[in-house]
C-alpha positions in Angstrom: -0.2 1.6 82.1 0.8 4.3 79.5 -2.8 5.4 77.9 -2.3 7.0 74.3 -3.1 10.6 73.3 -5.9 11.7 71.0 -3.9 11.3 67.8 -2.3 7.4 68.4 -6.0 6.5 69.2 -7.4 8.6 65.9 -4.4 6.7 63.8 -5.5 3.2 65.2 -9.1 4.0 64.3 -8.0 5.1 61.0 -6.1 2.0 60.1 -8.7 -0.2 61.1 -11.5 1.8 59.1 -9.3 1.1 56.1 -10.8 -2.7 56.1 -8.7 -4.4 53.3 -9.0 -1.7 50.8 -6.2 0.0 49.1 -5.2 3.1 50.8 -5.0 5.7 48.0 -2.9 9.4 48.5 -4.4 11.9 46.9 -2.1 14.8 46.4 -3.2 18.3 47.2 -5.4 20.2 44.6 -3.6 23.8 44.0 -5.8 25.8 41.6 -4.4 29.4 42.5 -2.3 30.8 40.1 0.3 33.0 42.2 3.0 30.2 43.7 5.2 31.1 46.0 8.4 28.9 47.2 9.9 29.4 50.5 13.1 28.0 51.7 12.1 25.5 54.7 15.0 26.1 58.0 15.8 22.7 58.4 18.1 20.4 60.8 20.5 18.1 59.1 19.2 15.4 61.2 16.1 16.2 59.2 17.5 15.7 55.7 19.5 12.6 56.9 17.9 10.6 59.5 20.5 8.9 62.1 20.6 5.1 61.7 18.7 2.8 63.8 14.9 3.2 65.7 14.7 6.5 65.4 11.7 8.4 64.0 10.2 12.2 63.2 7.8 13.3 65.6 5.2 16.6 64.4 2.8 18.7 66.3 0.7 22.2 65.6 2.4 24.2 68.9 1.0 27.3 68.7 1.8 27.8 72.9 5.6 27.7 72.3 6.8 24.6 73.1 4.2 23.3 75.0 3.8 20.1 76.9 0.7 19.4 74.7 2.5 19.7 71.5 5.3 17.3 73.1 3.5 14.1 73.6 1.4 14.6 70.3 4.9 14.7 68.3 6.0 11.8 70.4 3.2 9.8 69.6 2.9 10.6 66.0 6.8 9.4 65.9 5.6 6.5 67.8 2.9 5.6 65.0 5.2 6.1 62.5 7.5 3.3 63.6 5.2 1.0 64.6 3.8 1.0 60.5 7.4 0.4 59.6 7.5 -2.5 62.1 3.9 -4.0 61.2 2.9 -5.8 58.2 0.8 -5.8 55.2 -2.5 -7.1 55.2 -3.2 -9.1 52.0 -5.9 -11.3 50.4 -3.4 -14.3 50.1 -6.0 -16.4 48.1 -5.6 -13.8 45.1 -2.2 -14.5 45.4 -2.0 -18.4 45.3 -4.5 -18.2 42.6 -2.1 -15.4 40.6 0.5 -17.8 41.0 -1.4 -20.2 38.9 -2.1 -17.7 36.1 1.2 -18.4 34.0 0.3 -15.2 31.3 0.0 -12.6 33.9 2.8 -9.7 33.8 3.1 -9.8 37.4 5.1 -6.7 37.4 2.1 -4.8 36.4 -0.1 -6.5 39.2 -1.2 -4.0 41.4 -2.4 -5.7 45.1 -5.0 -4.3 47.2 -3.0 -4.3 50.3 -3.2 -2.4 54.0 -0.6 -1.4 56.0 -1.1 -1.8 59.3 0.9 -0.9 62.6 2.3 -3.8 65.1 0.3 -2.1 67.7 2.2 -3.6 71.0 5.2 -1.5 69.7 2.9 1.4 69.2 3.0 1.1 72.9 5.8 0.6 73.6 7.5 3.7 71.8 4.8 6.0 72.6 6.2 5.5 76.5 9.7 4.9 76.2 10.6 6.9 73.0 12.9 10.4 74.1 13.1 13.6 72.3 16.5 13.4 70.9 16.4 17.0 69.4 14.2 19.9 68.6 13.1 22.0 66.2 10.4 24.6 65.5 9.3 26.1 62.1 5.7 27.6 60.8 4.1 26.8 63.8 5.0 23.7 64.3 7.3 21.2 66.9 9.3 18.9 65.0 11.3 16.1 67.3 13.7 13.8 66.6 12.9 10.7 68.5 15.0 7.4 70.0 15.3 5.5 72.2 19.1 5.8 73.2 20.9 9.3 73.8 22.9 9.8 70.5 24.7 12.6 69.1 23.1 14.9 66.2 24.2 17.0 63.5 21.8 20.5 64.6 23.8 22.5 61.9 21.0 24.5 59.9 20.3 24.1 56.2 17.5 25.3 54.7 15.1 22.9 52.0 14.9 25.0 48.9 12.9 23.9 45.7 16.1 24.9 44.0 18.3 22.2 45.9 16.0 19.3 45.9 17.8 16.0 45.8 18.1 13.6 43.2 16.6 10.7 45.5 13.0 12.6 45.2 12.3 12.1 42.0 13.3 8.4 42.4 10.3 5.5 42.9 12.1 2.1 43.3 15.0 0.4 43.2 17.0 -2.2 45.2 20.5 -1.3 46.8 22.5 -4.2 47.8 20.1 -6.0 50.5 17.8 -3.1 50.9 14.4 -2.0 49.0 14.5 1.5 48.5 11.2 3.2 48.2 10.5 7.2 47.7 7.2 8.5 49.0 5.6 11.7 48.1 2.5 13.9 49.4 1.3 17.3 49.1 -0.8 18.4 51.5 -2.1 21.6 53.3 -0.3 20.9 56.9 2.6 19.0 57.4 1.4 16.6 59.7 -0.7 15.0 56.7 2.2 15.4 54.4 4.5 13.4 56.4 2.0 10.9 57.1 0.8 10.2 53.5 4.5 10.3 52.4 5.3 7.5 54.4 2.4 5.6 53.4 3.0 5.6 49.7 6.5 4.3 50.0 5.4 1.7 52.9 2.7 0.8 49.5 5.8 0.8 46.9 7.7 -1.8 49.4 4.4 -4.0 49.9 3.8 -4.0 46.3 7.5 -5.3 45.2 7.5 -7.8 47.9 3.9 -9.5 46.5 5.1 -9.0 42.8 8.5 -11.0 44.0 6.9 -13.4 46.0 5.0 -14.6 43.4 7.5 -16.9 41.4 8.7 -18.4 45.3 4.9 -19.6 45.7 4.7 -20.8 41.8 7.7 -23.0 42.5 6.3 -25.1 45.2 3.3 -27.6 45.0 3.2 -27.4 49.0 0.7 -25.5 50.9 2.5 -24.9 54.0 5.6 -23.5 51.7 3.7 -21.2 50.0 2.0 -19.7 53.1 5.0 -19.4 54.8 7.0 -17.2 51.9 3.7 -15.2 52.1 4.1 -14.6 55.5 7.5 -13.5 55.3 7.3 -11.3 52.5 4.0 -9.4 54.1 6.2 -8.6 57.4 8.5 -5.5 57.5 11.8 -6.3 57.9 14.1 -3.1 59.1 12.5 -0.7 57.4 13.3 2.8 58.2 12.7 6.7 57.0 16.5 7.5 56.4 16.1 10.4 54.3 13.4 13.7 54.1 12.9 17.1 51.6 10.3 19.1 52.8 9.4 22.0 50.1 7.5 24.7 51.8 4.6 26.8 49.3 2.7 29.4 49.4 -0.3 29.9 46.8 -2.1 33.3 47.3 -0.7 33.2 50.6 -2.4 29.9 51.7 0.8 27.4 52.8 1.2 23.9 51.7 4.0 21.4 52.1 5.4 18.8 49.7 7.3 16.1 51.4 9.5 13.5 50.1 10.6 10.4 52.2 13.3 7.8 51.1 12.2 4.5 53.0 15.0 1.6 53.3 13.6 -2.1 54.0 15.5 -5.2 54.1 14.7 -7.8 50.9 
């Protein structure tokens, strides 16, 4: 049986420790005055991720393409994919109760929800994901992983704060049959920034779905139908990261990373 490494075990422990409390993404506080934005070398596949069950894996690689870094990056990608295929843990009784409250402005309600990972898929992905492309920058190994061979665009285009895409300023919207959410995080290391940006976007998707299911729950007196409606909405549906943008900056030579991720999820 494939054994998960340190990073994956740590993530599972982290997810389980959250209980039913909401995950708050706390931005990195910058107090230094000398701020320098440095272009972040990036391949095209990092700007626009290939469609399908593909994911980015990130690992610290101070030994230049080490097997340990490769394993950690694959586990990072597996965790990312499994969270996109997981579910939202939420207090169903609260939803039932709120559905009876006619005076509530549902759009302003913030639910306590936890983004859980699909653990079965996590074990599968950690074993079966294959590296499709690799990039090394600032001591990090950044790899694109998937389950099959696909052609990827490896042309380089630096990510510069002057070229920040318009989509980075978005929040949450609907595009056809998809919910589109933007997640952002600013952290001292790239792995934390990516993980928490994904968390922020998944939280937005979960909040959107729960706000919209209230009207469905209100429309029926059948307890079974209400439960089915909630169960349907708390499961992630075809969620994937389709765009990424990274800003690298230094404050008095101390590096940090701003990560923007765009996630698409089926309605």
